[in-house]
N, C-alpha and C positions, 0 to 999 in steps of 0.2 A: 504492498499500499502504501504510495509515494504522501509524502509533508502535507500536501495541500490536498489531498484526498482525506489522510486521517484528521485533518484542523477541521472539514467540511464536516466529516462522522460526525466530531465532537458539538460543532457549534450545533446542527438538526437536532444532535438528543438531549442537548441542553437547551433548545429553545420549546420543544417535545415536553422535557418537563416544567419547566416554567408553565407553559400554556395549561398544562393537567394538574399545576400546582392548588393545593388548597391547605386552608387550616385546617386543625386535626377534628373540630366540633361540627356539629351545624350552626346553622342560622337563627337561634331560638331567637334573640329579640324580632326579627320581623313573623317567626311562627305565632308568638303572643301577641304580636299586632292583628294577623287576619283573624285570630279567634275573639278579637278585642269587640266590643260592642258597637264604638265608633266606627267598625270597618263592615258593620252587618246593616242591611235594611229591608227588610223585611213587606215594607210599602213596596220598593222598587221591587221584589220578587211579587208581591200582587199584580202588579200594572203590569209586569213580563207574562205574566201567566194567563191575565183576562187578554191581553193583544193576542197570546199566541192560540189562544179557543175562541176566538171571536166566532170562525166561523169554520164548521168540518173542514178536514182537510185530509182527503184520504191522497194517499202516494199519487204522482201521474195528474194531480187537478191545479187548477190556478190556484184556489187558494194554499193549498201547501208549497208553492212555490213562494206566494205572498209573503207567507210563515217562513222560507228559508232567507229570503229577502231582508225581514227582521230579525233575525238571527245573525246574519254575517254584519249588518249593520249595526247592532249590540257587540259585536266582537270586535269591527273598527275602533267603537266611542270608546272600549275598553283597553285597545293600545296594541290589540293583539293583531300581527302581520295575518290578516283573512284571506280566506280565497275559496271557492265554489267550485270542486270537482264534480261533473257531469259526469252519466252513465245512461246510454240507452239500453232499459231492459222490459223485458217481456212481461206486459200485466194484464189481468183480469177484470171483467165489470160483467155485470148482469146486463142483459137485456130484458129477458122475457123470466118470469117465475107464476106457478100458481101449484095448489095445492087444493084437494079435493079428496073429501070424503065420503063413501058411502056405507053406511051405517051397516044396512044388512040390502038381500035383495030387491027387498019392494022398497026400500027405502027412499026419500027424496036427500039427495046428495047435497053437503055442505061443502061450501066454494069460502076457502080460508081469504080473509085479507091479506094479510103479512103483513100487517103495519104497525110500527108504534105510534101509539098514541102521545099528540104534541101536550106537555105540560109548559105552562108558563105563556110566556110571549117574545120567545127569542125567534127575531125576524129570522134567521139564517138557517130556522129547523125545517121550511124546505129544500134546503141545497143536504141534508144528511142522504147516502145514498141507498136506497134498495136493500133491505138484509137479504147477505147472499153470503157465500163460502168461497175466498178465493181460490183460485186453479180450480175449482169443482167442474165436476166432468158433464157436460151437456149432454139434455137427453130425454125420452119422456121416457116416464116405467110406470107398471101397476102390478098392486100384489095385496095379501092380505096382512094387517097390521102384527109385526112382534115386537114387544117389549124387550130393551134387553141392558134394561137398569143402565150402568156406567161405560158401556160397551165395551168393558175389559175382554182379557182373553176367556178369564174363566167365567165371565157372564155369560158366554154364547152354548159355554158345556151343558150337554142335557137339550139345546134347545134347537128345535124347529125352523132356522129361517131361511131355508132355502125358497127362493122364490118371492120372498117375501121383502117388504118394506120395513125397515129396522124402526122402529124409533127409540130412543136413547136420551138419557139426560147427562147436562154436563158436568164437572164439579172432578175426577180422580185421572184423568189421562189425557193427552191432546187429543182433535177432535179430529185430526186427519186417521190417527192410529183409530178413532173408533170406524171412521169409515171403512179404514181398510180391516178393521177384524170381522164386520159384516160381512165384507166382500170375501172374505175368506169362508165365513160360514153359509155361502150361498143369496147371501139377500141381493136383491136390483136395486135397492137404492137407501138412502138414510134420512132422516128427517132427527135432529139433535137440538132439543129445547133446555130452556133454563127452569130449573124445577123448583115450587115457592120451599121446599126442606134447603134447598142449600142458600138461595139465593134473598128468599121472603120473607116477610115479615108480619106484623100482623096492620101495622100498618107501612104503607111505603113512599119513596119519592115524589110529592116533595116535603112530606111529613115527617119523615125517618129515612134513613140512608138506605132501605132495601129497595130492590126494582120491582118497578108496577107489573102488575099482571101482562100488558102489550109490550113488556120490554126484554129484547132480544140479543145475546151475544151473538155477533158475525166473528168473521176471522178466517184465516185461511183452514185449507186442508192439504197443500204442497207438503211433502215428508221433505226433502229437499233442503240445501242451504243455498242464497242465493238465486241467480238469475235462471230457472230453470232450461234457458238456453244455451246457455254459458258455464255447464258444470264441470270446476276445476281451474277456471280461466276466466281473467278481467271481461266485462260488456263492455267494451271501449267500440267506438267507428269503425265499420269495417272490420270487425271481427267475423271470424268462423262462429256460426250459432246451430244448434240441433234444430230440426223441424219439428214441427208439431207431434210429427206420429214418431219422432224418435225419441222424444221429448216423454213420449206416454209409454214408450216400452223402455224406461230407465229404472223404473219399480217404484220412484218417486210421485209418481203422480196417483192420484186415486181413480178408483174406474168405474165407480157406479156414482151417479147422480146424489144429491145431497141439495140439504133446505136447513138453516136453522129456524128457529118459530119460539114464537115466547109461551110462557106458561100457562096462559089463557086459551091460546089454542091448542096446545098440546092437552090440558084436561079435557075438552072435549070428545079427542080423540081414546086418551087412555078409558074413558069413560065408557066407550064403543067395544070395550075388549073383553073375552072370557077366556077360559080355560084356567090353568093354575093361577097361586098367587107364586109370583115371584121369589127366591130362598132369600129372606130377612126383610122381604120389603111386604108394600102393602097397593102394587098391581097386578092385575093379571095380567100373564104372560101372551095370551093369544096362541096360535096365531088366530087372527082376526075374532069376529066373524066380518067386521068393519074392512072395505075395502080402500087402498089410500092411491090414487094419482099424484105422480109428482112430477111436475116439468121443469125443469132449470135449463134455460138458453145461457151463457158467456159471449162476450168476444175476448179474443185476445188482441192486443195490441202491444208497440214498440212503442215505449214512455220513455219520457227523459225525465229522471229524477237527480236532484241535488244533495253533496255530502256538504258539508259549510267545513270548513276546516280554519283552526286560528291555532296559531305559533307565538310561542315565547320562546326565544332562543337562546339555548344553555351558554353563558358565559366560559366555561373553563372543559365542555365536557360537551360539544353541540352536538354531537353525534350518537349520543345516548336519550332514547325519547322514553318521557313519561306519558300516557296515555290516558284522557280523561274523553266518552265518550256518552251520548243518550241521544237518541234517536226522537222525531220530532213529527214523522208521517202519524196520524190517527185516522179508526175508523171513521169515526164520528168528529167531536169537539176536541177529545183526548184531555181533560183536564189532569186526570192521575195520569193512564196511560197515554199517551208519556209524556206530557207538558211539564210535569209536576219536576219532572230530574231537567228536563229543559231549561227552565227555572231556575232550580238551583245552578247549573253548567251556567247559567247568565249569569248569577250571583257569585260563584266562584272566580269567572272573569274579570267582575268588577271589583274585587279583592284582591287578586293578582296586580292591577293596574294601581290601584291604591299601594300597593306594595312596593311598585317599580318609580313610582312618584316620591317615596321614600328613600331610594335608594338599593332598593334590593333586585340583586340580579339570581336566578340562579343556576346551579352548578352545571346540570342535565336541562336538555329543550322539553319543557315542555307543551302536549299538545293538544285541545280541546277540538273534540268530532262531533257534530253533530249529524247523525248518519238520516237515509232516508228511505222510505221501502222497508224498515222492520219487518211490520205487519205483514206483510205476502209472504216474507221466507230470510228475514234479515239481510235482505237484498244490498243496501247501501252499504253498511260493514263489511258483507263477505266481496262484494267486489273491490273494492277497497285493499281490504288485505289480501286478495288473489293478484294485483293490478302491484303492489308493495310488497310481495311477499319475502325475496330476498333482503329487502332494504330490513324489512323488520324482526327477520329471522337473525341479523348482525348487531342489530341496532334500539331493539325494543327493550325497555326495562319492564314495563309491568301495565298492564290495561285495566283502567277502573272504572267501571261500568254504573250507571245508573240509569232505571227504567221507571217505572214506576214510585217517582222517589218516596212519594204522599200520600196514605190512604187513608192514615189511622194513627193509632199510638201504638209503641212498642220497637224497638229496635232492628232490624234483622241483618244478618250477612252472610256473602257466601263467599270462597276464595279459595285460590290453590294453597294449601297448608302453613307456606314458607312466609306466606303475610299475614298469620294466623296474630302473631305475636304484635306487631305493627297497627293491626285493628283493632285490638283491646288496648294497648294504648292511647291510641286517638280516641278512643271511645270515653278515656280516660279523664282527657281532657277537654270537654264538652259537659255543659248542664244539660240535663234529661229536661228538654221543651214544656212535658208533662208532668214534673216535680224537681222545680230546681233545686231542691234541696240535695239532689243527688246528680251523680254525672250519669251519663247516658250509660256506660258500664255498669254502674252499680245499681242503677235499674233492670240492667239486660241481665244478670246473672240473677238478678232476682225474679224475673220473669217465669214464665212456663218452660221456655225452650232454655234456661241458667246458661246462658251466653255462650251455648252453643253455634258454632260457623258452619253452615253447609256448605257445601260442595258443585262443583260447576261442570256435571256432568251432561245437566240435562241441554237442549236447544234454545230454551223460554227467552234470551235476549242476544244483546251484540258482543257480550261477551266470549260466543260460542266460538268463531271463527281465529278468533287470537286464543284460546288455551287447547281446541279440539284441532285446530287445522293447524297452528303453525307452533305452537306450546309455548306461550306469551304467559306468565302470571298473572293472575288477572283477581281483580275482588269484584262483586255486585252487591248495593246495599239497597235499602228501602227503609218506608218509617208506615207501619201496618204492614199484612197480611192481604188474605183475598179481601176484594170487596166487591161488595154485591152487584153494582151496574156496569161493572167491567165490560168492554166493549160493546156497549149500547148507548143510546142516542142520551142517555143520562148523565151519562160522566162528563159532568162540562161543570164553568165556575160554579155556577148554583151550588152545586153537589159537594163540591170543595174549598169552598166557603162556609155551608151549613155543615160539614159533617165529617170531612177531609183535616183540614186547618185553619178555624176561622181566623187565629191572626199570623196566620203563616211563619209560624215558629218554629214547627218542625222542619221547614223547608230549609230554613239559617240553620237549626242544629245540623240537618244535613249535607248543608253545602258547608260548612265546618270539618265533620268529622272526614268528608271527602276531601277537601282541600286540604286539611293536614295531612292526611296519607300520603297526597302528593307531594304536597312542599318535603316530607322527609324522604321519600323516595329520589326528589329533583335535588336535594340538598346536602343533605347526608354525606360524609368521604366515605364511609364503607355501605353498600346499601342493605338496609335492615332487613336482610331477608333470614331464616333461621328455619334452614332445612332438617333439623331435630323432630318437627311436629311433623314433616311431610312421612319420617319415616317413621313417628308413631302411630301413623295414620294407616300407611303401606300394611304394618306388621298386624292390625286388627283386622283388615279385611282378608290377609293373608290365613289368617286363622280361621275365619268363618270357614275358607275352601278346605282347610283339613277335614273338615266335617262330612265331609260328601260323600266319602268311600271309593269304591269302584276302582278299587287301587290306584289314584290318583295320589302322583307323589309332587306335594309341595315343597319340599327342602329346597332346590333350586329358587326357588323365590325368596322362601325365610332366607336363606344365608344371602342374596342378593340385597335386601332388606337391611339384613346387619352389616352390612358393606356401606350401605347409603348411611347408617346411623352411624356408623363411626366413621366415615368421611365426614359427615356435617358437625360434629363433634372435635373434627380435625380441624375444620377450618376455622369454627370460632374462636378455637386456640389460637390460631393462628393469625387473626386479626391486630389480637393483641400486642404482636411481635413488631408488625409491618411496617417499615418507613419507606418513604419514598412515592411520586407520584406513579411513575413504571410499575411500581410491586404492588400499589393503589388500585389500581387498575386493572392488572393482572388477573386479583382477587377475584376483584369486581364482577371481570368477565366469567368466571367461572360459578360464582353465583347467579347473572343472568343465564345463564346457557346449561344449565342444568335442566333447568324444566324444558328446553328442545329435546335433550338427548331422552325426553321419554315418551318422542312422539318415533314413529315407524315410517318410510317412504310410503309403502303399500299398505299404510289403514289397514281399519279394522276390515276383517272376511263379509265380502260382499257390499262392504261401504267404505270404499278406500280413500274418499274425502276424509272422513274422520281419522287423523292421525294419531291422535293419544293412546295410547295404551292401557294409561291408570281411569282418565274422568273421559266419559261420551256418555250420549243416550244410550236407555236402552232401544236396544232392537222393535218393541211393539210399545214403546211408550216416552214418545219424544222430549215429551216433562221431565223424565224419571232420569232422577244421577246415577248412575254406576261406578263404582269402581272396578277397574277389570272389565271393560264392556265386551272383549270380544271374549271373555273366560266368562260370561254370563252368557254369554248370546250361543257360545259353543255348549253351555251345560241348558239350556232349554231347548238345544237341538238337540241333545242328548237321550233326555229325559220324554222326549216325545220319539226318540225313535229305538232306543234303548238297543244299540248295538255295539258291540265291540270299536268298530270303526269310530262310531260318534263319543267314544269316551277317548277315545287317542287324538281325537282333535281337540278335547280339551284340556289335554296334556300336552299339547303341542302348543297353544295357546298362552298355558302357562309356563312353559316356556320362554316365549316369545318376549313376557314381562319380564321374565328376570331378567333376560338379554338388556331390555331395556332400562331397568332399577341398576344395571350393574352399568352402564353407561352412565347413566348422572351420576355414580359414587365415584368414577374416573376423572368425570369433568372436574367434580367438587373436588378431588385431589390435584388434577393439574396433572395427572401422571398421562404418560406413556408406557406403554406392554411390549 
């Protein structure tokens, strides 16, 4: 090496070290300011939510484009470098719907109006789209009615649904799985209704929080993620697209027509039923004698959707991304789902702007994302992740999601386990909006769920692409749990103001917790990840597998989890002795990349888009969160097939997970073998 070359190398190394230098402590002064009362503004939260929910704004509509412009303007006003990323995607809308019941051969047919009653004087209520299922199959079918409770696999056991139109109630599994389960049982069509036992009360909205009898929960029935015509790649201008026929053959589309209906309409149908009483239920299962004629005709269009992106560039590590996200589109007005989350996102943006004006600059880049078309198939976030997959794989620190941010009291969180400790610490720093004598954490651990943090295996919101496709650590938070007017026209500002959060203090508290988690991830010298929690979680899941029998050997998985636990303890000790920006950077990269090691490029069997071998949705319930989803799928098949070969496939899936966990431990150790 020449002297000039050596000198250049030293200068470059010194510049790199100075660029990534930081103090050994985080920025507690700024974090305390972020949480201070002077930085929060519940009046601004209410104003933003009212503006966002003024009109129904389904994906692809003019009203949703107006909402996107509002968010874009709000980001710019908060000093974020903001831009809009548009994608042309395949969406569906209803053209014609009808549902006719003939109670008996000689009886007069009953034609249902399929309308939700307008309550109040909202001038935009007439813009609410007719009730339908996104991506439902078009067609006209007729058959005797069969009641299938929640439409789960077990609900169809012993039920004669062949040639029937199934009626099932919302509440336990994803609606697309209800339709698929009915199809597998031989049904020709499906009606899904909102049962008063699950969503109703003595009084209903506007007198109480409960769903009115005419209320209908709409939603998608597509079983994949992202634009159905571009599975696995981004839906950009001029891209390759599958034909409608190819989409139908992909296995993610429902194959029989379906419609959502109200409790009032369902009651008329159920009163005509005969036969035995459903197991543990009050309704007769049929079939019939009533005959249902169901018609649904939809149109498929390529419509433009818009993600709004706001960026605060990191001062020392601009190529490391802490990403916060929430979707904007709604089936109707969307006060809870999703715009309580949008209002929280804008509140965080405003507070970060105030911090910047006080001199704060994040160590790492913070990106705020407002997604579109989540309601159809998590499309906005999925297309963005697919387009930016390689950048996110190498640079994303974590993804923090908020969707239905506020629907009532009680804090809930789900996450990948290395973030558990960070969430609990943040919850200790924020007062409970419903009991200011306690922190959120104190109220949380004293609640019915005792501070338990859920996992992100289900496909219920925009974290799915980050965790299950790329392997990015993630969080999802909310106040309240299920709420009665979900996906109906009654999820509006009035409902929120009367029953969800009258003073908008829960919104403010959610912004505080989520924002503090983001700040610590963005500012701390060492990433606040703890993989000891991860190893402990996996150990519990592996021990459950040991109870299977059938000569299944779980020891390879147990051994790999032990290695992960050792590596997790080792890296926590290693943090204490590391000095120098380059060494800190290298250790942080190991913490960041360990989650990626739990993905497999081949993905789950028959579901290759899902790459994560630890957290993914159940094959028969997209909302269900599974540890080791590939193993669980294989077990379900083996129990059904009862063959030696099927149990050998279970063993193969256990080996796959064991190898992935071992890879994660090697990443944490930073070892080449």
